[in-house]
N, C-alpha and C positions, 0 to 999 in steps of 0.2 A: 503493500500499499504506499509505504514512504517512497519508493522508488517511482510508482506512477505519479505522486504528487510533484516530486521533483521534475520529472519529465513535463508536466502540465505547466508548472510554474516557469521553466526555463522556455517553454514554447510561448507563452504570454510575454516574457520579457524580451526575447531576441528581436522582434521587429522594432521595438523602441530603441534598443542599443545599437542597432545597425545605422541609425542615422548619425551617429557620432564616429568619425573616422579615427582610426588609430594612427599615430605618426608614420608608420610604414605605409598604410594606405595613402595618406595625404601625399607623401613623397612621391610614391609610384603614380598617383593620379596626376600630381604636378609635372612629372617628367612626360607621362602620356599626352597631357594638354600641350606641351611644347613640341613633342616629337611627331604627333598625328596631325598637324595642321591647324589645330584650333585657333592659334594667335591670328592667321590670316583673316579670319572673319571676327573674331571676338576680342583682338588686342592681347598683348602680352599679358599673361596670367588671368585672362578674362576682363581685363581693364580698358574700358574705352573702345569697345567694338565699334566698327564703321559699318561693315556688310551685316554681321550679326549683332545680337544684342549685347550689351555689358553684362557680364555673368557674375558681378561681385555679390550680388544679394538674390541670386537666383534660387537659393533654398528658401526664400520667403515667397516666391512666385509659384513655384512647382514642387511637388511631392518628390520623393525619391524615385517611386515608380514611374512618374511622368518623365523625370529627367532620363532614367534607363531607356524608356520607350523612345524618346526623342533622339538620343544618341543611336540606339540600335537601327531604328526605322526611318530616321530623318523626318522630315516634314517641312512645309512652307519652302523655305529656300535652303534649308539645311540637308546635305547629303546624308545618306544612311551610312553607318559605321558598323553595322552588325557583321559584315563579311570581313572587315578589316581588323576587327577587335575581338578578342575573346570576351566571354560573359565577365571573367574575372577582371580584365582590363576595364570593361565599361563601369563595373562596380567600383574598381579603384578611382576612375576619373570622377565618378558621381560623388565618392567619399570626399575627393579633393574640392569640388564645387560646393558641396554641402558644408564643408569646414570654413569656408571663407567668411570672415566676420568683419573685417576692417575695410572701410571703404577707402579707397585711393582715388584721387582726382586724377584724370588724365592729362598729360601736358597740354597746355593751352597752345594755340597757334602763334601768339605773340612770342612765346618763349622759343618756339622752333625758329621763327623768323630772327630773333636776337642771335641765336647761336649759329646762324648761317644755314639752317635747314630748310627755310621757306623761300619765298620769291626776293629776289634782290630788291632793295629800295632804290628809287632814283636819287642820284646824287646832285 
């Protein structure tokens, strides 16, 4: 009886605890984000996306399951990554995105222009 109760309690607790990424999951997810092409649309580390949305607070807009579905199946303008990534890689990427807590402002256009990264100013 005690064994059954432990399994039942564990089953109830697991879905809640999966929303918090361990440091290993976060690191693997961050590496996947960088190497699977995510920054092209969503910006470095999900900050300041131009083609795709900024992902800093995506955990507030989407559930874990919704994020997994979006990455695996694609949708709207996002391509599907279900054949390019394993289920574990998708889970790690979602763990990284759900762990993002700090909002970082993307660099402003003026800062790019001052550093020489923007259009030249007339002299």
